[in-house]
C-alpha positions as CSV (number, residue, x, y, z in Angstrom):
1,M,174.0,227.3,-144.7
2,K,171.1,225.4,-143.2
3,T,168.9,223.2,-145.3
4,Y,165.5,222.1,-144.3
5,D,163.2,219.3,-145.5
6,I,160.2,221.0,-146.9
7,N,157.5,218.4,-147.6
8,T,154.3,220.4,-147.2
9,F,153.5,224.1,-147.2
10,R,153.3,223.8,-143.4
11,D,157.1,223.3,-143.4
12,L,157.7,226.7,-145.0
13,E,158.8,229.3,-142.5
14,V,156.9,232.0,-144.4
15,Y,153.7,230.0,-143.9
16,Q,154.4,229.5,-140.2
17,L,154.9,233.2,-139.8
18,A,151.7,234.0,-141.8
19,F,149.7,231.6,-139.6
20,S,151.0,233.1,-136.4
21,F,150.3,236.6,-137.8
22,Q,146.7,235.7,-138.6
23,Q,146.2,234.4,-135.1
24,S,147.6,237.6,-133.6
25,I,145.3,239.6,-135.8
26,F,142.3,237.5,-134.6
27,R,143.2,238.0,-130.9
28,L,143.8,241.7,-131.2
29,S,140.7,242.3,-133.4
30,Q,138.5,240.7,-130.7
31,G,138.8,244.1,-128.9
32,F,137.6,246.1,-131.8
33,P,134.2,247.9,-131.4
34,R,131.1,246.0,-132.3
35,E,130.2,248.6,-135.0
36,E,133.4,247.5,-136.8
37,T,132.4,243.9,-137.1
38,F,131.3,243.9,-140.7
39,S,133.9,246.4,-141.9
40,L,137.3,246.6,-140.3
41,T,137.2,243.5,-138.2
42,D,136.1,241.2,-141.0
43,Q,138.4,242.8,-143.5
44,V,141.6,242.5,-141.5
45,R,140.8,239.0,-140.4
46,R,140.0,237.9,-144.0
47,S,143.1,239.5,-145.5
48,S,145.4,238.1,-142.8
49,R,144.0,234.6,-143.2
50,A,144.3,234.8,-147.0
51,I,148.1,235.2,-146.8
52,G,148.7,231.7,-145.5
53,A,145.8,230.3,-147.6
54,N,147.5,231.7,-150.8
55,I,150.8,230.3,-149.7
56,A,149.2,226.9,-149.2
57,E,147.5,227.1,-152.6
58,S,150.7,228.1,-154.3
59,W,152.4,225.0,-152.9
60,A,149.8,222.9,-154.7
61,K,150.6,224.7,-158.0
62,R,154.3,224.1,-158.0
63,R,154.0,222.0,-161.1
64,Y,153.2,225.3,-163.0
65,P,155.8,228.0,-162.3
66,A,153.5,230.9,-163.5
67,H,150.6,229.7,-161.3
68,F,152.9,229.2,-158.3
69,L,154.3,232.8,-158.8
70,S,150.8,234.1,-159.2
71,K,149.6,232.7,-155.9
72,L,152.7,234.0,-154.1
73,T,151.9,237.4,-155.6
74,D,148.3,237.0,-154.3
75,A,149.7,236.3,-150.8
76,D,151.8,239.4,-151.0
77,G,148.8,241.4,-152.1
78,E,146.8,240.2,-149.0
79,L,149.8,241.1,-146.8
80,Q,149.7,244.6,-148.1
81,E,145.9,244.8,-147.6
82,S,146.4,243.6,-144.0
83,S,148.9,246.3,-143.5
84,H,146.4,248.9,-144.7
85,W,143.7,247.6,-142.3
86,L,146.2,247.6,-139.4
87,A,147.1,251.2,-140.1
88,T,143.4,252.0,-140.2
89,A,142.8,250.3,-136.9
90,H,145.7,252.2,-135.4
91,D,144.4,255.5,-136.7
92,C,141.0,254.8,-135.3
93,G,142.5,254.2,-131.9
94,Y,141.9,250.5,-131.8
95,L,145.6,249.5,-131.7
96,A,148.3,251.0,-129.6
97,P,151.5,252.2,-131.4
98,E,153.6,249.4,-130.0
99,Q,151.0,246.8,-131.1
100,V,150.8,248.1,-134.7
101,E,154.6,248.5,-134.9
102,A,155.1,244.8,-133.8
103,L,152.6,243.7,-136.4
104,F,154.2,245.8,-139.1
105,S,157.5,244.2,-138.2
106,I,156.0,240.8,-138.7
107,C,154.6,242.0,-142.1
108,T,158.0,243.1,-143.1
109,G,159.4,239.7,-142.3
110,I,156.7,237.9,-144.2
111,G,157.1,240.2,-147.1
112,G,160.8,239.6,-147.3
113,K,160.3,235.9,-147.3
114,L,157.6,236.1,-150.0
115,G,159.8,238.4,-152.0
116,G,162.6,235.9,-151.8
117,M,160.4,233.1,-152.9
118,M,159.0,235.1,-155.8
119,A,162.5,236.1,-157.0
120,K,163.5,232.4,-157.0
121,H,160.1,230.8,-157.5
122,E,161.4,228.2,-160.0
123,K,163.7,226.8,-157.4
124,F,160.5,225.7,-155.5
125,C,158.7,224.2,-158.5
126,L,158.5,220.6,-159.4
127,R,160.5,219.5,-162.4
């Protein structure tokens, strides 16, 4: 079993995946129609960026297990919202099936890691 030194939230694999995911969303959403700027484009960018932001904030709240868990739950909520917006973008014809499937696969990976952290959140907390 591998062990890793985790000194900051940036060392968390789930954060690294979330950051990469948000950058992919940014690049792909640049091709969305201009009329979607203040609805779909802004929403999917905001929710995808909030995943990593909530993970980062949770890391600062590790002294308080309930707060840590709450911020991880917020990150998961933003992940689910991002999935909704991606499905919307696909159904509107802005993302190809292979693009949305690749993004959904990343979402599944992030969700699994968040779920694992939430299930064992006290293991991450400061004592």
